[in-house]
mmCIF file of the N, C-alpha and C atoms, coordinates in Angstrom:
data_MODEL
# 
_entry.id   MODEL 
# 
loop_
_atom_site.group_PDB 
_atom_site.id 
_atom_site.type_symbol 
_atom_site.label_atom_id 
_atom_site.label_alt_id 
_atom_site.label_comp_id 
_atom_site.label_asym_id 
_atom_site.label_entity_id 
_atom_site.label_seq_id 
_atom_site.pdbx_PDB_ins_code 
_atom_site.Cartn_x 
_atom_site.Cartn_y 
_atom_site.Cartn_z 
_atom_site.occupancy 
_atom_site.B_iso_or_equiv 
_atom_site.pdbx_formal_charge 
_atom_site.auth_seq_id 
_atom_site.auth_comp_id 
_atom_site.auth_asym_id 
_atom_site.auth_atom_id 
_atom_site.pdbx_PDB_model_num 
ATOM 1   N N  . MET A 1 1  ? -25.618 4.189   59.055 1.00 0.00 ? 1  MET A N  1 
ATOM 2   C CA . MET A 1 1  ? -26.124 4.285   57.705 1.00 0.00 ? 1  MET A CA 1 
ATOM 3   C C  . MET A 1 1  ? -24.980 4.247   56.687 1.00 0.00 ? 1  MET A C  1 
ATOM 4   N N  . CYS A 1 2  ? -23.898 4.973   56.939 1.00 0.00 ? 2  CYS A N  1 
ATOM 5   C CA . CYS A 1 2  ? -22.750 4.968   56.026 1.00 0.00 ? 2  CYS A CA 1 
ATOM 6   C C  . CYS A 1 2  ? -22.130 3.582   55.952 1.00 0.00 ? 2  CYS A C  1 
ATOM 7   N N  . LYS A 1 3  ? -22.073 2.896   57.085 1.00 0.00 ? 3  LYS A N  1 
ATOM 8   C CA . LYS A 1 3  ? -21.493 1.561   57.123 1.00 0.00 ? 3  LYS A CA 1 
ATOM 9   C C  . LYS A 1 3  ? -22.283 0.614   56.219 1.00 0.00 ? 3  LYS A C  1 
ATOM 10  N N  . LYS A 1 4  ? -23.600 0.680   56.277 1.00 0.00 ? 4  LYS A N  1 
ATOM 11  C CA . LYS A 1 4  ? -24.436 -0.173  55.427 1.00 0.00 ? 4  LYS A CA 1 
ATOM 12  C C  . LYS A 1 4  ? -24.228 0.156   53.954 1.00 0.00 ? 4  LYS A C  1 
ATOM 13  N N  . ALA A 1 5  ? -24.085 1.442   53.658 1.00 0.00 ? 5  ALA A N  1 
ATOM 14  C CA . ALA A 1 5  ? -23.861 1.850   52.273 1.00 0.00 ? 5  ALA A CA 1 
ATOM 15  C C  . ALA A 1 5  ? -22.526 1.316   51.770 1.00 0.00 ? 5  ALA A C  1 
ATOM 16  N N  . LEU A 1 6  ? -21.478 1.411   52.579 1.00 0.00 ? 6  LEU A N  1 
ATOM 17  C CA . LEU A 1 6  ? -20.175 0.883   52.187 1.00 0.00 ? 6  LEU A CA 1 
ATOM 18  C C  . LEU A 1 6  ? -20.218 -0.638  52.006 1.00 0.00 ? 6  LEU A C  1 
ATOM 19  N N  . GLU A 1 7  ? -20.938 -1.322  52.881 1.00 0.00 ? 7  GLU A N  1 
ATOM 20  C CA . GLU A 1 7  ? -21.077 -2.771  52.744 1.00 0.00 ? 7  GLU A CA 1 
ATOM 21  C C  . GLU A 1 7  ? -21.777 -3.132  51.437 1.00 0.00 ? 7  GLU A C  1 
ATOM 22  N N  . ARG A 1 8  ? -22.807 -2.389  51.107 1.00 0.00 ? 8  ARG A N  1 
ATOM 23  C CA . ARG A 1 8  ? -23.537 -2.643  49.854 1.00 0.00 ? 8  ARG A CA 1 
ATOM 24  C C  . ARG A 1 8  ? -22.643 -2.393  48.651 1.00 0.00 ? 8  ARG A C  1 
ATOM 25  N N  . ILE A 1 9  ? -21.907 -1.288  48.667 1.00 0.00 ? 9  ILE A N  1 
ATOM 26  C CA . ILE A 1 9  ? -20.996 -0.982  47.565 1.00 0.00 ? 9  ILE A CA 1 
ATOM 27  C C  . ILE A 1 9  ? -19.912 -2.052  47.468 1.00 0.00 ? 9  ILE A C  1 
ATOM 28  N N  . PHE A 1 10 ? -19.392 -2.493  48.623 1.00 0.00 ? 10 PHE A N  1 
ATOM 29  C CA . PHE A 1 10 ? -18.391 -3.563  48.637 1.00 0.00 ? 10 PHE A CA 1 
ATOM 30  C C  . PHE A 1 10 ? -18.946 -4.784  47.921 1.00 0.00 ? 10 PHE A C  1 
ATOM 31  N N  . LYS A 1 11 ? -20.140 -5.192  48.262 1.00 0.00 ? 11 LYS A N  1 
ATOM 32  C CA . LYS A 1 11 ? -20.740 -6.389  47.671 1.00 0.00 ? 11 LYS A CA 1 
ATOM 33  C C  . LYS A 1 11 ? -20.986 -6.220  46.180 1.00 0.00 ? 11 LYS A C  1 
ATOM 34  N N  . ILE A 1 12 ? -21.353 -5.021  45.772 1.00 0.00 ? 12 ILE A N  1 
ATOM 35  C CA . ILE A 1 12 ? -21.549 -4.750  44.343 1.00 0.00 ? 12 ILE A CA 1 
ATOM 36  C C  . ILE A 1 12 ? -20.219 -4.829  43.604 1.00 0.00 ? 12 ILE A C  1 
ATOM 37  N N  . CYS A 1 13 ? -19.168 -4.276  44.196 1.00 0.00 ? 13 CYS A N  1 
ATOM 38  C CA . CYS A 1 13 ? -17.852 -4.236  43.552 1.00 0.00 ? 13 CYS A CA 1 
ATOM 39  C C  . CYS A 1 13 ? -17.126 -5.578  43.604 1.00 0.00 ? 13 CYS A C  1 
ATOM 40  N N  . ASP A 1 14 ? -17.501 -6.447  44.516 1.00 0.00 ? 14 ASP A N  1 
ATOM 41  C CA . ASP A 1 14 ? -16.886 -7.773  44.624 1.00 0.00 ? 14 ASP A CA 1 
ATOM 42  C C  . ASP A 1 14 ? -17.527 -8.688  43.578 1.00 0.00 ? 14 ASP A C  1 
ATOM 43  N N  . VAL A 1 15 ? -17.173 -8.458  42.328 1.00 0.00 ? 15 VAL A N  1 
ATOM 44  C CA . VAL A 1 15 ? -17.860 -9.125  41.219 1.00 0.00 ? 15 VAL A CA 1 
ATOM 45  C C  . VAL A 1 15 ? -17.653 -10.634 41.195 1.00 0.00 ? 15 VAL A C  1 
ATOM 46  N N  . ASN A 1 16 ? -16.540 -11.128 41.744 1.00 0.00 ? 16 ASN A N  1 
ATOM 47  C CA . ASN A 1 16 ? -16.344 -12.578 41.762 1.00 0.00 ? 16 ASN A CA 1 
ATOM 48  C C  . ASN A 1 16 ? -16.842 -13.207 43.065 1.00 0.00 ? 16 ASN A C  1 
ATOM 49  N N  . ASN A 1 17 ? -17.437 -12.391 43.927 1.00 0.00 ? 17 ASN A N  1 
ATOM 50  C CA . ASN A 1 17 ? -18.071 -12.848 45.173 1.00 0.00 ? 17 ASN A CA 1 
ATOM 51  C C  . ASN A 1 17 ? -17.165 -13.694 46.066 1.00 0.00 ? 17 ASN A C  1 
ATOM 52  N N  . ASP A 1 18 ? -15.882 -13.313 46.134 1.00 0.00 ? 18 ASP A N  1 
ATOM 53  C CA . ASP A 1 18 ? -14.975 -14.066 46.996 1.00 0.00 ? 18 ASP A CA 1 
ATOM 54  C C  . ASP A 1 18 ? -14.759 -13.403 48.359 1.00 0.00 ? 18 ASP A C  1 
ATOM 55  N N  . GLY A 1 19 ? -15.445 -12.278 48.595 1.00 0.00 ? 19 GLY A N  1 
ATOM 56  C CA . GLY A 1 19 ? -15.336 -11.591 49.884 1.00 0.00 ? 19 GLY A CA 1 
ATOM 57  C C  . GLY A 1 19 ? -14.100 -10.736 50.022 1.00 0.00 ? 19 GLY A C  1 
ATOM 58  N N  . VAL A 1 20 ? -13.374 -10.562 48.923 1.00 0.00 ? 20 VAL A N  1 
ATOM 59  C CA . VAL A 1 20 ? -12.146 -9.771  48.918 1.00 0.00 ? 20 VAL A CA 1 
ATOM 60  C C  . VAL A 1 20 ? -12.151 -8.897  47.668 1.00 0.00 ? 20 VAL A C  1 
ATOM 61  N N  . LEU A 1 21 ? -11.816 -7.614  47.840 1.00 0.00 ? 21 LEU A N  1 
ATOM 62  C CA . LEU A 1 21 ? -11.683 -6.741  46.678 1.00 0.00 ? 21 LEU A CA 1 
ATOM 63  C C  . LEU A 1 21 ? -10.248 -6.806  46.195 1.00 0.00 ? 21 LEU A C  1 
ATOM 64  N N  . ASP A 1 22 ? -10.043 -7.385  44.998 1.00 0.00 ? 22 ASP A N  1 
ATOM 65  C CA . ASP A 1 22 ? -8.707  -7.399  44.410 1.00 0.00 ? 22 ASP A CA 1 
ATOM 66  C C  . ASP A 1 22 ? -8.416  -6.010  43.837 1.00 0.00 ? 22 ASP A C  1 
ATOM 67  N N  . ASP A 1 23 ? -7.261  -5.847  43.242 1.00 0.00 ? 23 ASP A N  1 
ATOM 68  C CA . ASP A 1 23 ? -6.867  -4.510  42.774 1.00 0.00 ? 23 ASP A CA 1 
ATOM 69  C C  . ASP A 1 23 ? -7.856  -3.934  41.764 1.00 0.00 ? 23 ASP A C  1 
ATOM 70  N N  . MET A 1 24 ? -8.316  -4.745  40.815 1.00 0.00 ? 24 MET A N  1 
ATOM 71  C CA . MET A 1 24 ? -9.256  -4.237  39.814 1.00 0.00 ? 24 MET A CA 1 
ATOM 72  C C  . MET A 1 24 ? -10.606 -3.893  40.450 1.00 0.00 ? 24 MET A C  1 
ATOM 73  N N  . GLU A 1 25 ? -11.072 -4.730  41.339 1.00 0.00 ? 25 GLU A N  1 
ATOM 74  C CA . GLU A 1 25 ? -12.335 -4.444  42.030 1.00 0.00 ? 25 GLU A CA 1 
ATOM 75  C C  . GLU A 1 25 ? -12.185 -3.196  42.905 1.00 0.00 ? 25 GLU A C  1 
ATOM 76  N N  . MET A 1 26 ? -11.019 -3.017  43.510 1.00 0.00 ? 26 MET A N  1 
ATOM 77  C CA . MET A 1 26 ? -10.783 -1.828  44.324 1.00 0.00 ? 26 MET A CA 1 
ATOM 78  C C  . MET A 1 26 ? -10.758 -0.569  43.463 1.00 0.00 ? 26 MET A C  1 
ATOM 79  N N  . TYR A 1 27 ? -10.175 -0.686  42.285 1.00 0.00 ? 27 TYR A N  1 
ATOM 80  C CA . TYR A 1 27 ? -10.177 0.427   41.337 1.00 0.00 ? 27 TYR A CA 1 
ATOM 81  C C  . TYR A 1 27 ? -11.620 0.799   40.991 1.00 0.00 ? 27 TYR A C  1 
ATOM 82  N N  . ASN A 1 28 ? -12.443 -0.204  40.706 1.00 0.00 ? 28 ASN A N  1 
ATOM 83  C CA . ASN A 1 28 ? -13.849 0.047   40.373 1.00 0.00 ? 28 ASN A CA 1 
ATOM 84  C C  . ASN A 1 28 ? -14.608 0.636   41.559 1.00 0.00 ? 28 ASN A C  1 
ATOM 85  N N  . PHE A 1 29 ? -14.291 0.172   42.772 1.00 0.00 ? 29 PHE A N  1 
ATOM 86  C CA . PHE A 1 29 ? -14.880 0.712   43.999 1.00 0.00 ? 29 PHE A CA 1 
ATOM 87  C C  . PHE A 1 29 ? -14.576 2.203   44.097 1.00 0.00 ? 29 PHE A C  1 
ATOM 88  N N  . GLN A 1 30 ? -13.305 2.564   43.897 1.00 0.00 ? 30 GLN A N  1 
ATOM 89  C CA . GLN A 1 30 ? -12.879 3.963   43.966 1.00 0.00 ? 30 GLN A CA 1 
ATOM 90  C C  . GLN A 1 30 ? -13.599 4.798   42.913 1.00 0.00 ? 30 GLN A C  1 
ATOM 91  N N  . LYS A 1 31 ? -13.678 4.268   41.717 1.00 0.00 ? 31 LYS A N  1 
ATOM 92  C CA . LYS A 1 31 ? -14.339 4.988   40.620 1.00 0.00 ? 31 LYS A CA 1 
ATOM 93  C C  . LYS A 1 31 ? -15.826 5.165   40.922 1.00 0.00 ? 31 LYS A C  1 
ATOM 94  N N  . PHE A 1 32 ? -16.461 4.120   41.452 1.00 0.00 ? 32 PHE A N  1 
ATOM 95  C CA . PHE A 1 32 ? -17.892 4.163   41.773 1.00 0.00 ? 32 PHE A CA 1 
ATOM 96  C C  . PHE A 1 32 ? -18.175 5.173   42.886 1.00 0.00 ? 32 PHE A C  1 
ATOM 97  N N  . CYS A 1 33 ? -17.360 5.157   43.929 1.00 0.00 ? 33 CYS A N  1 
ATOM 98  C CA . CYS A 1 33 ? -17.604 6.010   45.089 1.00 0.00 ? 33 CYS A CA 1 
ATOM 99  C C  . CYS A 1 33 ? -17.173 7.459   44.883 1.00 0.00 ? 33 CYS A C  1 
ATOM 100 N N  . TYR A 1 34 ? -16.045 7.645   44.209 1.00 0.00 ? 34 TYR A N  1 
ATOM 101 C CA . TYR A 1 34 ? -15.439 8.978   44.155 1.00 0.00 ? 34 TYR A CA 1 
ATOM 102 C C  . TYR A 1 34 ? -15.262 9.518   42.748 1.00 0.00 ? 34 TYR A C  1 
ATOM 103 N N  . ASP A 1 35 ? -15.648 8.735   41.761 1.00 0.00 ? 35 ASP A N  1 
ATOM 104 C CA . ASP A 1 35 ? -15.531 9.130   40.362 1.00 0.00 ? 35 ASP A CA 1 
ATOM 105 C C  . ASP A 1 35 ? -14.128 9.632   40.036 1.00 0.00 ? 35 ASP A C  1 
ATOM 106 N N  . ALA A 1 36 ? -13.133 8.943   40.582 1.00 0.00 ? 36 ALA A N  1 
ATOM 107 C CA . ALA A 1 36 ? -11.741 9.297   40.336 1.00 0.00 ? 36 ALA A CA 1 
ATOM 108 C C  . ALA A 1 36 ? -10.922 8.012   40.288 1.00 0.00 ? 36 ALA A C  1 
ATOM 109 N N  . PRO A 1 37 ? -9.870  7.999   39.465 1.00 0.00 ? 37 PRO A N  1 
ATOM 110 C CA . PRO A 1 37 ? -9.037  6.797   39.396 1.00 0.00 ? 37 PRO A CA 1 
ATOM 111 C C  . PRO A 1 37 ? -8.216  6.615   40.672 1.00 0.00 ? 37 PRO A C  1 
ATOM 112 N N  . LEU A 1 38 ? -7.825  5.385   40.893 1.00 0.00 ? 38 LEU A N  1 
ATOM 113 C CA . LEU A 1 38 ? -6.994  5.043   42.045 1.00 0.00 ? 38 LEU A CA 1 
ATOM 114 C C  . LEU A 1 38 ? -5.624  4.644   41.521 1.00 0.00 ? 38 LEU A C  1 
ATOM 115 N N  . GLN A 1 39 ? -4.620  5.397   41.882 1.00 0.00 ? 39 GLN A N  1 
ATOM 116 C CA . GLN A 1 39 ? -3.254  5.123   41.433 1.00 0.00 ? 39 GLN A CA 1 
ATOM 117 C C  . GLN A 1 39 ? -2.700  3.908   42.173 1.00 0.00 ? 39 GLN A C  1 
ATOM 118 N N  . PRO A 1 40 ? -1.881  3.089   41.503 1.00 0.00 ? 40 PRO A N  1 
ATOM 119 C CA . PRO A 1 40 ? -1.334  1.883   42.142 1.00 0.00 ? 40 PRO A CA 1 
ATOM 120 C C  . PRO A 1 40 ? -0.620  2.168   43.468 1.00 0.00 ? 40 PRO A C  1 
ATOM 121 N N  . GLN A 1 41 ? 0.176   3.230   43.544 1.00 0.00 ? 41 GLN A N  1 
ATOM 122 C CA . GLN A 1 41 ? 0.879   3.534   44.787 1.00 0.00 ? 41 GLN A CA 1 
ATOM 123 C C  . GLN A 1 41 ? -0.098  3.950   45.889 1.00 0.00 ? 41 GLN A C  1 
ATOM 124 N N  . ALA A 1 42 ? -1.193  4.571   45.517 1.00 0.00 ? 42 ALA A N  1 
ATOM 125 C CA . ALA A 1 42 ? -2.223  4.937   46.498 1.00 0.00 ? 42 ALA A CA 1 
ATOM 126 C C  . ALA A 1 42 ? -2.909  3.683   47.024 1.00 0.00 ? 42 ALA A C  1 
ATOM 127 N N  . LEU A 1 43 ? -3.157  2.726   46.146 1.00 0.00 ? 43 LEU A N  1 
ATOM 128 C CA . LEU A 1 43 ? -3.778  1.466   46.565 1.00 0.00 ? 43 LEU A CA 1 
ATOM 129 C C  . LEU A 1 43 ? -2.866  0.719   47.532 1.00 0.00 ? 43 LEU A C  1 
ATOM 130 N N  . ASP A 1 44 ? -1.569  0.696   47.236 1.00 0.00 ? 44 ASP A N  1 
ATOM 131 C CA . ASP A 1 44 ? -0.618  0.067   48.153 1.00 0.00 ? 44 ASP A CA 1 
ATOM 132 C C  . ASP A 1 44 ? -0.624  0.756   49.507 1.00 0.00 ? 44 ASP A C  1 
ATOM 133 N N  . SER A 1 45 ? -0.700  2.078   49.509 1.00 0.00 ? 45 SER A N  1 
ATOM 134 C CA . SER A 1 45 ? -0.759  2.836   50.769 1.00 0.00 ? 45 SER A CA 1 
ATOM 135 C C  . SER A 1 45 ? -2.024  2.505   51.551 1.00 0.00 ? 45 SER A C  1 
ATOM 136 N N  . VAL A 1 46 ? -3.147  2.416   50.850 1.00 0.00 ? 46 VAL A N  1 
ATOM 137 C CA . VAL A 1 46 ? -4.421  2.065   51.495 1.00 0.00 ? 46 VAL A CA 1 
ATOM 138 C C  . VAL A 1 46 ? -4.314  0.689   52.136 1.00 0.00 ? 46 VAL A C  1 
ATOM 139 N N  . LYS A 1 47 ? -3.772  -0.267  51.397 1.00 0.00 ? 47 LYS A N  1 
ATOM 140 C CA . LYS A 1 47 ? -3.627  -1.622  51.933 1.00 0.00 ? 47 LYS A CA 1 
ATOM 141 C C  . LYS A 1 47 ? -2.722  -1.627  53.162 1.00 0.00 ? 47 LYS A C  1 
ATOM 142 N N  . ASN A 1 48 ? -1.632  -0.876  53.115 1.00 0.00 ? 48 ASN A N  1 
ATOM 143 C CA . ASN A 1 48 ? -0.716  -0.808  54.263 1.00 0.00 ? 48 ASN A CA 1 
ATOM 144 C C  . ASN A 1 48 ? -1.398  -0.228  55.491 1.00 0.00 ? 48 ASN A C  1 
ATOM 145 N N  . ILE A 1 49 ? -2.190  0.815   55.303 1.00 0.00 ? 49 ILE A N  1 
ATOM 146 C CA . ILE A 1 49 ? -2.915  1.431   56.420 1.00 0.00 ? 49 ILE A CA 1 
ATOM 147 C C  . ILE A 1 49 ? -3.934  0.453   56.987 1.00 0.00 ? 49 ILE A C  1 
ATOM 148 N N  . ILE A 1 50 ? -4.667  -0.206  56.105 1.00 0.00 ? 50 ILE A N  1 
ATOM 149 C CA . ILE A 1 50 ? -5.668  -1.180  56.557 1.00 0.00 ? 50 ILE A CA 1 
ATOM 150 C C  . ILE A 1 50 ? -4.988  -2.308  57.315 1.00 0.00 ? 50 ILE A C  1 
ATOM 151 N N  . GLN A 1 51 ? -3.902  -2.828  56.762 1.00 0.00 ? 51 GLN A N  1 
ATOM 152 C CA . GLN A 1 51 ? -3.189  -3.936  57.392 1.00 0.00 ? 51 GLN A CA 1 
ATOM 153 C C  . GLN A 1 51 ? -2.677  -3.549  58.778 1.00 0.00 ? 51 GLN A C  1 
ATOM 154 N N  . ALA A 1 52 ? -2.228  -2.315  58.927 1.00 0.00 ? 52 ALA A N  1 
ATOM 155 C CA . ALA A 1 52 ? -1.702  -1.852  60.210 1.00 0.00 ? 52 ALA A CA 1 
ATOM 156 C C  . ALA A 1 52 ? -2.796  -1.686  61.260 1.00 0.00 ? 52 ALA A C  1 
ATOM 157 N N  . ASN A 1 53 ? -4.039  -1.502  60.813 1.00 0.00 ? 53 ASN A N  1 
ATOM 158 C CA . ASN A 1 53 ? -5.128  -1.197  61.740 1.00 0.00 ? 53 ASN A CA 1 
ATOM 159 C C  . ASN A 1 53 ? -6.202  -2.270  61.861 1.00 0.00 ? 53 ASN A C  1 
ATOM 160 N N  . CYS A 1 54 ? -6.148  -3.268  61.006 1.00 0.00 ? 54 CYS A N  1 
ATOM 161 C CA . CYS A 1 54 ? -7.177  -4.317  61.021 1.00 0.00 ? 54 CYS A CA 1 
ATOM 162 C C  . CYS A 1 54 ? -6.514  -5.648  60.682 1.00 0.00 ? 54 CYS A C  1 
ATOM 163 N N  . ASN A 1 55 ? -6.472  -6.550  61.664 1.00 0.00 ? 55 ASN A N  1 
ATOM 164 C CA . ASN A 1 55 ? -5.763  -7.824  61.495 1.00 0.00 ? 55 ASN A CA 1 
ATOM 165 C C  . ASN A 1 55 ? -6.168  -8.595  60.248 1.00 0.00 ? 55 ASN A C  1 
ATOM 166 N N  . ASN A 1 56 ? -7.433  -8.635  59.933 1.00 0.00 ? 56 ASN A N  1 
ATOM 167 C CA . ASN A 1 56 ? -7.890  -9.402  58.767 1.00 0.00 ? 56 ASN A CA 1 
ATOM 168 C C  . ASN A 1 56 ? -8.432  -8.487  57.671 1.00 0.00 ? 56 ASN A C  1 
ATOM 169 N N  . GLY A 1 57 ? -7.928  -7.268  57.607 1.00 0.00 ? 57 GLY A N  1 
ATOM 170 C CA . GLY A 1 57 ? -8.401  -6.301  56.620 1.00 0.00 ? 57 GLY A CA 1 
ATOM 171 C C  . GLY A 1 57 ? -7.864  -6.522  55.225 1.00 0.00 ? 57 GLY A C  1 
ATOM 172 N N  . VAL A 1 58 ? -6.695  -7.186  55.136 1.00 0.00 ? 58 VAL A N  1 
ATOM 173 C CA . VAL A 1 58 ? -6.097  -7.505  53.836 1.00 0.00 ? 58 VAL A CA 1 
ATOM 174 C C  . VAL A 1 58 ? -5.795  -8.996  53.815 1.00 0.00 ? 58 VAL A C  1 
ATOM 175 N N  . VAL A 1 59 ? -6.365  -9.692  52.835 1.00 0.00 ? 59 VAL A N  1 
ATOM 176 C CA . VAL A 1 59 ? -6.169  -11.132 52.687 1.00 0.00 ? 59 VAL A CA 1 
ATOM 177 C C  . VAL A 1 59 ? -5.842  -11.409 51.220 1.00 0.00 ? 59 VAL A C  1 
ATOM 178 N N  . ASN A 1 60 ? -4.802  -12.201 50.987 1.00 0.00 ? 60 ASN A N  1 
ATOM 179 C CA . ASN A 1 60 ? -4.389  -12.533 49.610 1.00 0.00 ? 60 ASN A CA 1 
ATOM 180 C C  . ASN A 1 60 ? -4.232  -11.277 48.753 1.00 0.00 ? 60 ASN A C  1 
ATOM 181 N N  . ASN A 1 61 ? -3.646  -10.246 49.348 1.00 0.00 ? 61 ASN A N  1 
ATOM 182 C CA . ASN A 1 61 ? -3.379  -8.960  48.693 1.00 0.00 ? 61 ASN A CA 1 
ATOM 183 C C  . ASN A 1 61 ? -4.656  -8.224  48.269 1.00 0.00 ? 61 ASN A C  1 
ATOM 184 N N  . GLY A 1 62 ? -5.794  -8.585  48.861 1.00 0.00 ? 62 GLY A N  1 
ATOM 185 C CA . GLY A 1 62 ? -7.043  -7.902  48.595 1.00 0.00 ? 62 GLY A CA 1 
ATOM 186 C C  . GLY A 1 62 ? -7.671  -7.397  49.883 1.00 0.00 ? 62 GLY A C  1 
ATOM 187 N N  . ILE A 1 63 ? -8.556  -6.448  49.766 1.00 0.00 ? 63 ILE A N  1 
ATOM 188 C CA . ILE A 1 63 ? -9.180  -5.817  50.931 1.00 0.00 ? 63 ILE A CA 1 
ATOM 189 C C  . ILE A 1 63 ? -10.493 -6.521  51.248 1.00 0.00 ? 63 ILE A C  1 
ATOM 190 N N  . THR A 1 64 ? -10.641 -6.882  52.517 1.00 0.00 ? 64 THR A N  1 
ATOM 191 C CA . THR A 1 64 ? -11.852 -7.568  52.968 1.00 0.00 ? 64 THR A CA 1 
ATOM 192 C C  . THR A 1 64 ? -12.905 -6.555  53.422 1.00 0.00 ? 64 THR A C  1 
ATOM 193 N N  . LEU A 1 65 ? -14.097 -7.042  53.658 1.00 0.00 ? 65 LEU A N  1 
ATOM 194 C CA . LEU A 1 65 ? -15.158 -6.190  54.176 1.00 0.00 ? 65 LEU A CA 1 
ATOM 195 C C  . LEU A 1 65 ? -14.764 -5.609  55.528 1.00 0.00 ? 65 LEU A C  1 
ATOM 196 N N  . SER A 1 66 ? -14.084 -6.396  56.349 1.00 0.00 ? 66 SER A N  1 
ATOM 197 C CA . SER A 1 66 ? -13.591 -5.895  57.647 1.00 0.00 ? 66 SER A CA 1 
ATOM 198 C C  . SER A 1 66 ? -12.640 -4.728  57.445 1.00 0.00 ? 66 SER A C  1 
ATOM 199 N N  . GLY A 1 67 ? -11.885 -4.756  56.366 1.00 0.00 ? 67 GLY A N  1 
ATOM 200 C CA . GLY A 1 67 ? -10.912 -3.710  56.095 1.00 0.00 ? 67 GLY A CA 1 
ATOM 201 C C  . GLY A 1 67 ? -11.516 -2.375  55.733 1.00 0.00 ? 67 GLY A C  1 
ATOM 202 N N  . ILE A 1 68 ? -12.726 -2.362  55.223 1.00 0.00 ? 68 ILE A N  1 
ATOM 203 C CA . ILE A 1 68 ? -13.344 -1.078  54.861 1.00 0.00 ? 68 ILE A CA 1 
ATOM 204 C C  . ILE A 1 68 ? -14.285 -0.564  55.938 1.00 0.00 ? 68 ILE A C  1 
ATOM 205 N N  . ASN A 1 69 ? -14.570 -1.386  56.925 1.00 0.00 ? 69 ASN A N  1 
ATOM 206 C CA . ASN A 1 69 ? -15.462 -0.941  57.998 1.00 0.00 ? 69 ASN A CA 1 
ATOM 207 C C  . ASN A 1 69 ? -14.747 -0.104  59.008 1.00 0.00 ? 69 ASN A C  1 
# 
């Protein structure tokens, strides 16, 4: 159930529908889910963790749906 909710939020936040959350879309995702801002260094850390654990989780410096699952 949580996975489906995250997928839905991902699709809502992916406003340009390219299948990747860029930095601004990721900021909006964070704000939507947690009602808190996402600091640039925190976003870089998130991307690094995703990249280390999911081969296709970060593409073109953006987070993919695979990266949040």
